[in-house]
C-alpha positions in Angstrom: 0.0 0.0 0.0 1.5 3.3 -1.1 0.7 6.2 1.2 -0.4 9.6 0.0 2.8 11.7 -0.1 1.7 14.1 2.7 -0.2 11.7 5.0 0.6 8.1 5.4 -1.9 5.7 6.8 -1.6 4.2 10.3 -1.3 0.8 8.7 1.6 2.0 6.4 3.4 3.4 9.4 3.0 0.2 11.4 4.4 -1.9 8.6 7.2 0.6 8.1 8.2 0.3 11.8 8.1 -3.5 11.5 10.3 -3.3 8.5 12.7 -0.9 10.3 12.9 -3.2 13.3 13.7 -6.1 11.0 16.6 -4.2 9.6 15.1 -3.7 6.1 17.3 -1.1 4.5 14.6 -0.1 2.0 12.5 0.8 5.0 15.1 3.3 6.1 14.9 4.8 2.6 11.1 4.9 2.9 11.4 6.6 6.3 13.7 9.2 4.9 11.6 9.8 1.7 8.4 10.2 3.7 9.5 12.1 6.8 12.8 13.9 6.2 11.2 17.0 4.8 8.8 17.2 7.8 11.6 16.6 10.3 13.9 19.1 8.6 11.2 21.8 8.3 10.4 21.5 12.0 14.1 21.6 13.0 14.7 24.6 10.8 11.8 26.5 12.2 13.1 26.0 15.7 16.8 26.6 15.1 16.8 28.9 12.1 19.9 27.1 10.9 19.9 24.9 7.9 23.1 23.0 8.9 21.7 22.3 12.3 18.4 21.2 10.8 20.2 18.8 8.5 22.1 17.3 11.4 19.0 17.0 13.5 17.2 15.3 10.7 19.9 12.7 10.3 20.1 12.1 14.1 16.3 11.7 14.4 16.0 9.3 11.5 19.1 7.3 12.5 17.9 6.9 16.1 14.5 5.9 14.9 16.1 3.2 12.7 18.2 2.0 15.7 15.3 1.9 18.2 12.4 0.8 15.9 12.1 -2.5 17.8 11.0 -0.6 20.9 8.5 1.6 19.1 5.0 1.2 20.6 2.4 -0.4 18.3 -0.3 2.0 17.3 1.7 5.1 18.1 2.0 7.8 15.5 5.4 7.6 13.8 5.0 11.2 12.5 4.2 12.4 16.0 7.2 10.6 17.5 9.5 12.0 14.8 8.1 15.5 15.5 8.7 15.2 19.2 12.2 14.0 18.8 13.1 16.7 16.2 11.6 19.4 18.4 13.5 18.1 21.5 16.8 18.0 19.6 16.3 21.4 18.0 15.3 23.1 21.3 18.4 21.5 22.9 20.6 22.9 20.1 19.1 26.3 20.5 19.8 26.2 24.3 23.3 25.0 23.8 24.2 27.7 21.3 22.2 30.5 23.0 
């Protein structure tokens, strides 16, 4: 099932998390393709720094890949990524401010 570009389904997200947890490298590409623009945009809005936003995007997606097996079933992947991006961006602003 292919999600709509701007709003994947809950089922699609659940399958993506399962694939990530299984180490499926294509799942990492799908995660990046689907969510990197959102994560980057949020990080950029908080930091105002494109380099920091790029680093945060990579950190958030890599940590999601690494911890996918502990992701709670039924939880919103987009909400989780948003929370992680906001936390890291706010931390970056505090550290540089």
